[in-house]
N, C-alpha and C positions, 0 to 999 in steps of 0.2 A: 504494500500500500504506500502511496506517495502523498504527502501532505502538500497543500498549496503553500507557496512561498509566504503569503501573508499569515497563515496559521503558524508556520515555523517562527516567523518574526514575533508574532503575538506571544508565543510561549516563552521566547527569550526575554521579551520585555517584562513579562510577569515574573519570571525567575529573577531577573536583575532587580526589579522593583521590590521583590520580597526580601531582599537583603539590605535594603536602604530605608532609613527613616526620613531622610531629607528629600526635597523635591528634586526631580531630575528634569532637565530641559530636553527638548526634542533634539537639539544639537548634541548634547552629551550622550543621549541614547544612541543616536545615529552613529556617532564616532565609536562608542564603546562596542556596539554590536556589528559594526562595519556594514551598515545598511544605508542606502540613499535616504537623505532627509525627507524628501517629498513622500516617498513610499512609507517611511516610518510614521510620518504625521497622519496618513490615512489609517494606518493600523491602530495608532493611539486613539484616534477618533472612534473607531469601531469598538475598541476595548472600553472606552468611556461609556459608549451607548449601551454596552452589555453590563455596565455596573461594576466592572473589574478594576477600572482606574478612575481616579479623581483628578481633575485638572484645576489648576489655579492660574488665572489670567494675570497679566500685568508684568511689570519689569522684573520682579523677583518670582515670577510664576514658574510653573512646571507641572509635572505629573507625579503621582504617587499611587501606590497600590490602595485600592479601596479596602475598607476594614474587613469585608467578607471574602476578599479574594484569596487570602491565605488558605482557607478551607475549601475553596472551589475545586470541584472534581475536574481533573485533566480530561477525562473521557467526555464529560459534559461540555467543556470548553471546546474541545476539538470537534465534537458533533455540531455545535452551534456555529463555529467558524467555517467548517467545511460545507455546511448547509445540506441540502438533499442530494448532493452529488453521489454518484455510484462509481464503482471501480471501472466499469465499462459503460459506454454510451450506446446501448442497443437501439435507442430511438433517435439517434442522430441522423444526419443527412449524408449519405443515404441510410435509410432504416436497414438494420441487419436482416438479411433474407431468411435466416433461420430462427428469428426471434419467437415466432409463434409456437414452436415445439421445443425450444431450447431449455435445457435444465441448468446451464452454466450460470445464467443471470441470478437465479435463486441461490445457488451455491456461493456465488461471489457476494451476494447480499449478506448471507449468514456469516461468511468469513469477515466481511467488513464490520458487522455488528460484534463479532468476537474480538476484533481488534479494539474497537471502542470499549467494550466491556472489560478488557484487560487493563485499560487506562482508568476506568471508573474509580477504583479504590485510591488512586494516587491523587494528591492535592498539590497545589502550587507550593505550599509549605514543605511537602515531602521532597520536592525537586531541588530544594535549596539546602538540604542537609549536607554535611561533609561527605566527600571532598569537594563537591560542587560549590559549596558556600565560599570556600577560600578563593576559588577561581573567580566567582562572581564578584566578590568583594574587591578583587584587584582591578576589575574593569573600571575604566573611567578615572582611575586615580594614578595616572602615569606622571 
């Protein structure tokens, strides 16, 4: 299974945010995570909309993890960010000619759900335990 780039960036933002109490600017996040600023800003906006990040406007503004984000399920976050996409696009253009009798689509849906289910018990806080915590703490403090 392959995650969208924005899902990958979202998880990294949440992990970094979970290790910091101070506000992080978009520029700091972009530099620390080696992500283009414009793309990162869009991802931050989506995370704020989902209630995982809080934003503070103004000269000394930035973003920080929302209070409930530490305990948010990684499986739930990934499901939300990935949307209703499937592993294969049977209904694309052109429509798959064997889709009416195909058993693969159902098997792939079950595999995808098993992937998400394996992430359900993990929380953002879990992903910031040692040794990841030490690496995350070093980011942006060069």
